[in-house]
C-alpha positions in Angstrom: -184.7 -78.6 28.0 -185.6 -79.2 24.4 -183.6 -81.0 21.8 -183.6 -81.1 18.0 -182.1 -83.6 15.6 -179.4 -82.5 13.1 -177.4 -84.4 10.5 -174.5 -86.0 12.4 -171.1 -84.5 11.6 -172.7 -82.0 9.2 -173.0 -79.2 11.7 -170.5 -77.7 14.1 -171.3 -75.4 17.0 -169.8 -72.4 15.1 -172.5 -72.9 12.4 -175.4 -72.5 14.9 -177.0 -69.3 16.2 -179.0 -69.6 19.4 -180.6 -66.5 20.8 -182.4 -66.6 24.1 -184.1 -63.6 25.6 -186.6 -63.2 28.4 -189.6 -64.3 26.3 -188.1 -65.5 22.9 -186.1 -68.4 21.5 -184.4 -68.5 18.1 -182.3 -71.3 16.8 -180.9 -71.2 13.3 -178.0 -72.3 11.1 -175.8 -69.3 10.4 -176.8 -67.7 7.1 -180.0 -69.7 6.8 -183.0 -67.8 5.5 -185.4 -69.6 7.9 -184.8 -70.4 11.5 -185.2 -73.9 12.9 -187.1 -72.5 15.9 -188.2 -68.9 16.2 -191.0 -67.9 18.5 -192.3 -66.5 21.8 -191.9 -68.4 25.0 -195.0 -68.9 27.2 -193.2 -67.6 30.3 -190.1 -65.6 31.3 -186.7 -67.3 31.3 -183.3 -66.1 32.6 -181.3 -65.7 29.4 -178.0 -65.6 31.3 -178.7 -69.0 32.9 -179.9 -70.7 29.7 -177.4 -72.9 27.8 -177.1 -75.0 24.7 -174.9 -77.9 23.7 -174.4 -79.8 20.5 -173.7 -83.6 20.5 -172.2 -84.0 17.0 -172.0 -87.8 17.4 -175.7 -88.1 18.0 -176.6 -85.1 15.8 -178.6 -83.5 18.6 -178.8 -79.8 19.7 -180.1 -79.4 23.2 -181.2 -76.0 24.5 -181.8 -75.7 28.3 -183.8 -72.7 29.4 -183.6 -71.5 33.0 -187.1 -70.6 34.0 -187.6 -67.4 36.0 -189.0 -68.7 39.3 -190.7 -65.4 40.0 -192.8 -65.8 36.8 -193.8 -69.4 37.4 -195.2 -69.6 40.9 -196.6 -73.1 41.8 -196.8 -74.4 38.2 -193.4 -75.5 37.2 -194.3 -77.3 33.9 -195.0 -75.6 30.6 -197.7 -77.0 28.3 -195.8 -75.6 25.2 -192.3 -74.6 24.4 -193.2 -72.0 21.8 -196.5 -70.0 21.9 -198.8 -71.3 19.2 -197.4 -74.9 19.1 -199.6 -77.8 20.0 -199.8 -78.2 23.8 -199.8 -81.1 26.2 -201.9 -81.6 29.4 -199.6 -80.8 32.3 -202.3 -81.0 35.0 -201.2 -84.5 36.0 -197.5 -83.3 36.3 -198.5 -80.2 38.3 -200.7 -82.3 40.7 -197.8 -84.8 41.3 -195.4 -81.9 41.9 -197.7 -80.3 44.4 -198.2 -83.6 46.2 -194.5 -84.1 46.5 -194.0 -80.6 47.8 -196.6 -81.1 50.5 -195.4 -84.6 51.4 -191.6 -84.9 50.9 -190.6 -88.4 49.7 -194.1 -89.1 48.4 -194.9 -89.6 44.7 
């Protein structure tokens, strides 16, 4: 899930275009020359299971991508949302996930 701040009350859902495909995410205001987010995803997602919501009171757009489990294997965390962005170290998260999987209730 990723969220983005917008000006509260300035944007309605009908003003937003969100396009999710198997390996690409694009988020833009309708008619805008430049997208807010437009790039390749690092792994496959299920576009039909991905959703987005707009919380106008908070001015937040949240996009939830359903990961394709066949494409992720044992590493459930992504180090980036969009290919080319600065990454984070997910080794610690992957190790904790594997520990919990092997020892239910642990971690």
